[in-house]
C-alpha positions as CSV (number, residue, x, y, z in Angstrom):
1,M,-10.0,-83.6,177.5
2,E,-7.5,-81.8,179.4
3,G,-6.4,-78.6,177.8
4,K,-9.5,-78.7,175.4
5,S,-11.7,-75.7,175.3
6,K,-15.3,-75.9,176.2
7,I,-16.9,-74.8,173.1
8,L,-20.4,-73.4,173.0
9,I,-22.4,-74.0,169.4
10,I,-25.0,-71.5,168.7
11,G,-27.3,-72.6,165.9
12,A,-26.6,-76.5,166.2
13,T,-29.5,-77.4,164.6
14,G,-28.7,-75.6,161.5
15,N,-27.1,-77.4,159.0
16,L,-23.4,-75.9,159.6
17,G,-24.0,-75.7,163.4
18,F,-24.8,-79.4,163.3
19,H,-21.6,-80.4,161.6
20,L,-19.4,-78.1,164.1
21,A,-21.5,-79.8,167.0
22,Q,-20.4,-82.9,165.8
23,A,-16.8,-81.9,164.9
24,S,-16.4,-80.6,168.3
25,C,-17.7,-83.8,170.1
26,N,-15.3,-85.8,167.4
27,A,-12.5,-83.8,169.0
28,S,-13.1,-84.6,172.3
29,H,-14.2,-81.1,173.5
30,P,-16.6,-80.6,176.3
31,T,-19.4,-79.4,173.8
32,F,-22.5,-76.9,174.4
33,A,-25.4,-76.2,172.2
34,L,-27.5,-73.0,173.2
35,V,-31.0,-74.2,172.2
36,R,-34.5,-72.5,172.2
37,D,-37.5,-74.1,173.6
38,S,-39.2,-74.4,170.4
39,A,-36.5,-76.7,168.9
40,F,-37.6,-79.5,171.1
41,S,-41.0,-79.4,169.4
42,T,-40.0,-79.2,165.7
43,P,-39.5,-82.6,164.3
44,H,-36.5,-82.2,162.2
45,K,-34.8,-80.1,164.8
46,L,-35.6,-82.7,167.6
47,D,-34.2,-85.6,165.4
48,K,-30.7,-83.2,164.9
49,L,-31.0,-83.0,169.1
50,R,-31.1,-86.3,169.8
51,T,-28.2,-87.4,167.5
52,L,-26.2,-84.5,169.4
53,S,-27.1,-85.5,172.4
54,D,-25.9,-89.3,171.7
55,A,-22.8,-87.9,170.6
56,G,-22.5,-86.1,174.3
57,V,-23.6,-82.3,173.7
58,T,-25.0,-80.6,176.6
59,F,-27.9,-78.5,175.7
60,L,-28.3,-75.2,177.1
61,R,-31.7,-73.8,177.0
62,G,-31.8,-69.7,175.5
63,S,-31.8,-67.5,172.5
64,L,-29.6,-64.5,170.9
65,E,-32.4,-62.4,172.3
66,D,-32.3,-63.9,175.8
67,E,-29.7,-61.8,177.8
68,A,-30.1,-63.9,180.7
69,S,-29.3,-67.4,179.2
70,L,-26.7,-66.0,177.2
71,K,-24.9,-64.6,180.4
72,E,-25.3,-67.7,181.8
73,A,-23.9,-69.9,178.8
74,V,-20.9,-67.6,178.0
75,N,-19.8,-68.1,181.7
76,Q,-19.8,-71.8,181.3
77,V,-17.2,-72.1,178.4
78,D,-14.2,-70.9,177.0
79,A,-15.1,-70.5,173.2
80,I,-18.0,-69.8,171.2
81,I,-19.0,-70.4,167.6
82,C,-21.6,-69.1,166.2
83,A,-23.3,-70.5,163.0
84,V,-26.7,-68.8,162.5
85,S,-28.1,-68.1,159.2
86,S,-27.1,-64.8,157.1
87,R,-30.5,-63.1,157.9
88,Q,-29.7,-63.4,161.7
89,V,-26.3,-62.1,161.5
90,L,-27.0,-59.0,163.5
91,D,-28.7,-60.7,166.0
92,Q,-25.1,-61.7,167.1
93,K,-25.0,-58.0,168.8
94,L,-26.2,-58.7,172.0
95,L,-24.0,-61.7,172.5
96,I,-20.9,-59.8,171.3
97,R,-21.7,-57.3,174.3
98,I,-22.2,-60.1,176.7
99,I,-18.8,-61.4,175.6
100,K,-16.9,-58.4,175.9
101,Q,-18.7,-57.5,179.3
102,T,-17.9,-61.2,180.9
103,G,-14.2,-61.1,179.5
104,C,-13.9,-64.9,179.9
105,V,-14.0,-66.1,176.4
106,K,-10.8,-66.9,174.9
107,R,-11.9,-67.2,171.1
108,F,-15.1,-66.1,169.4
109,I,-15.7,-67.2,165.9
110,P,-18.6,-65.2,164.4
111,S,-21.2,-66.4,162.0
112,E,-19.4,-65.3,159.0
113,F,-18.2,-68.3,157.3
114,G,-18.3,-67.9,153.3
115,L,-16.9,-65.1,151.5
116,D,-14.5,-62.3,153.2
117,P,-17.1,-59.2,153.3
118,D,-14.1,-57.2,153.5
119,K,-12.8,-58.3,149.9
120,V,-16.2,-58.5,147.8
121,Q,-16.9,-56.2,145.0
122,I,-20.5,-56.2,144.9
123,S,-21.4,-54.3,148.1
124,K,-23.8,-52.3,146.1
125,M,-26.0,-55.2,144.7
126,D,-26.3,-57.4,147.5
127,Y,-28.8,-56.2,149.3
128,D,-26.6,-55.9,152.6
129,F,-25.8,-59.4,152.5
130,Y,-21.9,-58.8,153.1
131,S,-22.4,-54.9,154.8
132,R,-24.2,-57.1,157.9
133,K,-21.2,-59.4,158.0
134,A,-18.6,-56.5,157.9
135,E,-20.6,-54.5,160.5
136,I,-20.3,-57.6,163.1
137,R,-16.5,-58.2,162.5
138,R,-16.0,-54.4,163.1
139,L,-17.6,-55.1,166.5
140,V,-15.5,-58.5,167.2
141,E,-12.0,-57.1,166.3
142,E,-13.0,-54.0,169.2
143,G,-12.0,-56.0,172.4
144,I,-12.7,-59.8,171.7
145,P,-10.1,-62.7,170.7
146,Y,-11.5,-64.0,167.6
147,T,-11.1,-66.4,164.8
148,I,-12.9,-65.7,161.0
149,I,-13.4,-68.8,158.9
150,S,-13.3,-67.5,155.2
151,C,-14.9,-70.9,153.6
152,N,-16.3,-69.3,150.3
153,F,-18.9,-71.9,149.2
154,F,-20.0,-75.1,150.5
155,T,-20.2,-77.8,148.0
156,S,-24.1,-78.2,148.9
157,Y,-24.5,-74.5,147.1
158,L,-24.4,-74.1,143.3
159,L,-22.1,-77.0,142.7
160,P,-24.7,-79.9,142.5
161,S,-26.2,-78.0,139.3
162,L,-22.5,-77.5,138.2
163,V,-23.4,-73.9,138.6
164,Q,-26.7,-73.6,136.6
165,P,-29.2,-71.5,138.7
166,G,-32.5,-73.1,138.7
167,M,-31.3,-76.8,137.8
168,K,-31.0,-79.3,140.7
169,S,-28.3,-81.5,138.8
170,P,-25.5,-80.9,136.4
171,P,-26.4,-80.7,132.8
172,R,-25.9,-83.7,130.2
173,D,-26.4,-81.6,127.0
174,K,-26.1,-77.7,127.4
175,V,-24.1,-75.6,130.0
176,T,-24.1,-71.9,130.7
177,I,-20.9,-70.6,131.4
178,F,-20.9,-66.9,133.0
179,G,-18.5,-64.4,132.0
180,D,-15.4,-65.9,130.0
181,G,-15.3,-69.2,132.4
182,N,-11.9,-68.3,133.3
183,T,-12.2,-67.0,136.8
184,K,-11.6,-69.6,139.6
185,G,-14.1,-70.1,142.5
186,V,-14.0,-72.2,145.9
187,F,-16.1,-75.2,146.9
188,V,-15.5,-76.7,150.1
189,N,-17.5,-79.6,152.0
190,I,-19.2,-78.4,154.9
191,S,-18.1,-81.0,157.2
192,D,-14.4,-80.3,155.9
193,V,-14.9,-76.6,157.1
194,A,-16.5,-77.8,160.5
195,A,-13.5,-79.7,161.3
196,L,-11.0,-77.2,160.5
197,T,-12.9,-74.6,162.4
198,I,-12.8,-76.9,165.3
199,R,-9.2,-77.3,165.1
200,A,-8.7,-73.6,164.8
201,V,-10.1,-72.9,168.1
202,D,-7.3,-73.5,170.2
203,D,-4.6,-73.0,167.8
204,P,-2.6,-69.7,168.7
205,R,-1.7,-69.3,165.1
206,T,-5.4,-68.3,164.3
207,L,-6.0,-65.6,167.2
208,N,-7.4,-62.5,165.8
209,K,-6.7,-64.0,162.1
210,I,-9.2,-64.7,158.9
211,V,-8.6,-68.3,158.2
212,Y,-9.2,-68.8,154.5
213,L,-9.6,-71.8,152.6
214,R,-8.5,-72.8,149.2
215,P,-7.8,-76.2,149.3
216,E,-6.0,-78.1,146.5
217,G,-8.6,-79.8,144.4
218,N,-11.3,-77.4,145.4
219,V,-10.2,-74.4,143.4
220,Y,-11.6,-74.2,139.7
221,S,-13.1,-72.0,136.9
222,L,-16.1,-72.8,135.2
223,N,-14.3,-73.7,132.2
224,E,-12.7,-76.2,134.3
225,L,-15.5,-77.4,136.2
226,V,-17.2,-78.2,133.1
227,E,-14.1,-80.4,131.9
228,I,-13.8,-82.5,134.9
229,W,-17.7,-83.3,134.3
230,E,-17.5,-83.8,131.0
231,C,-14.4,-86.4,131.5
232,K,-16.7,-88.0,134.2
233,I,-20.0,-88.4,131.8
234,G,-17.8,-89.1,128.6
235,K,-19.5,-86.7,126.7
236,T,-18.8,-82.7,125.3
237,L,-21.3,-80.4,126.7
238,E,-22.5,-77.6,124.1
239,R,-21.3,-74.2,126.0
240,I,-23.4,-71.2,126.3
241,Y,-21.7,-68.1,127.1
242,V,-23.2,-65.6,129.1
243,S,-21.3,-61.9,129.0
244,E,-20.6,-60.0,132.1
245,E,-22.9,-57.3,130.5
246,D,-26.0,-60.1,130.1
247,L,-25.4,-61.6,133.7
248,L,-26.0,-57.9,134.9
249,R,-29.0,-57.7,133.1
250,I,-30.5,-60.5,134.2
251,I,-29.6,-59.6,138.0
252,K,-31.6,-56.4,137.4
253,E,-34.4,-58.4,135.6
254,T,-34.7,-61.1,137.9
255,P,-36.6,-59.9,141.3
256,Y,-35.1,-60.6,145.0
257,P,-34.7,-63.0,146.4
258,D,-34.6,-65.0,143.1
259,N,-31.6,-63.1,141.8
260,M,-29.3,-63.9,144.5
261,E,-27.7,-66.7,142.9
262,F,-27.0,-65.0,139.7
263,I,-25.6,-62.1,142.3
264,F,-22.9,-64.7,144.2
265,I,-22.2,-66.2,140.7
266,Y,-21.3,-62.9,139.6
267,S,-19.0,-62.1,142.6
268,A,-17.2,-65.5,142.4
269,F,-16.8,-66.5,139.0
270,V,-16.8,-62.9,137.1
271,K,-15.4,-60.6,140.0
272,G,-13.4,-63.3,141.3
273,D,-14.0,-62.3,144.8
274,Q,-12.9,-65.6,146.3
275,T,-9.7,-65.8,144.5
276,Y,-8.5,-62.1,143.3
277,F,-6.3,-61.3,146.4
278,D,-3.3,-62.8,148.1
279,I,-3.8,-63.5,151.8
280,E,-2.1,-61.1,153.9
281,A,0.3,-62.6,156.7
282,S,-0.9,-59.3,158.7
283,N,-4.3,-60.8,159.4
284,G,-4.7,-63.7,157.3
285,V,-3.4,-67.4,157.1
286,D,-4.2,-70.3,154.7
287,G,-6.4,-72.9,156.5
288,S,-5.3,-75.5,153.8
289,K,-1.5,-75.0,154.6
290,L,-2.0,-74.4,158.3
291,F,-3.7,-77.6,159.0
292,P,-2.3,-80.1,156.2
293,Q,-3.2,-83.2,157.9
294,L,-6.8,-82.3,157.3
295,K,-8.1,-84.1,154.1
296,H,-10.7,-82.1,152.0
297,T,-13.5,-83.6,149.9
298,T,-12.2,-82.2,146.5
299,I,-14.6,-81.0,143.6
300,S,-13.8,-84.2,141.6
301,E,-14.9,-86.5,144.4
302,F,-18.2,-84.6,145.0
303,L,-19.1,-84.7,141.3
304,D,-18.3,-88.5,141.4
305,T,-21.6,-88.8,143.8
306,L,-23.6,-86.7,141.2
307,L,-23.1,-89.4,138.5
């Protein structure tokens, strides 16, 4: 473990946080998790904690609201990865203040996993989903050594239904295509995101950079996704196209939060918010090219699990 950063995971009982803690242990980092007392009496969280304990994770009792526990935890580690839910993004403010005060953290990865909030073109219709993340990014940029992970969609979101809101499995007869179906989106397996994130912690090339994930085999348009699925099931699906205008009407007429799936589809597959821009060398790196040895589960491989 010599030379390996001591990593603190915040949100380790969540989906991404659990994978991050496992990946950190797998990479032989001394790994810590900040855990609320209540998690030890919540059955599904307790199961995850037992698994992480067996893997070698050290638990530190505390929360993002408890200043004393945060200070104690921050002073024990070299790097911090926050993986709290989008609803809790602004709860990172106290942590950021403590990191700045102590000055001992060599790398902070805030809870921003997803689309780049500075690139999305739907800021007036997303109920501040991305503006909250952008607000935290501005605070982090002011005096903290950081890395941002912009991984776009997880394969567990939207892809299990082939981007069909309200469905739990891919269609076998009819499929809805939003927009013209030619705008490309990105889906990455959550365990692959975790492995890359841990690899980035000690890499000087990711310091004060945004690490974008667009792996080959994981970037497709809706038309291409349907074609891949059709080849797997040996059947041509009836395509129903929903125009941008009609999609905006659906978003407006569907109450919050049920309309969020449509908003994210509009962002990625109509506006192209995941792929319309080139990665700028001044503040960004292509994670897939930076760590070519990390193999990603492709969209085609993921769809095989749905047959």
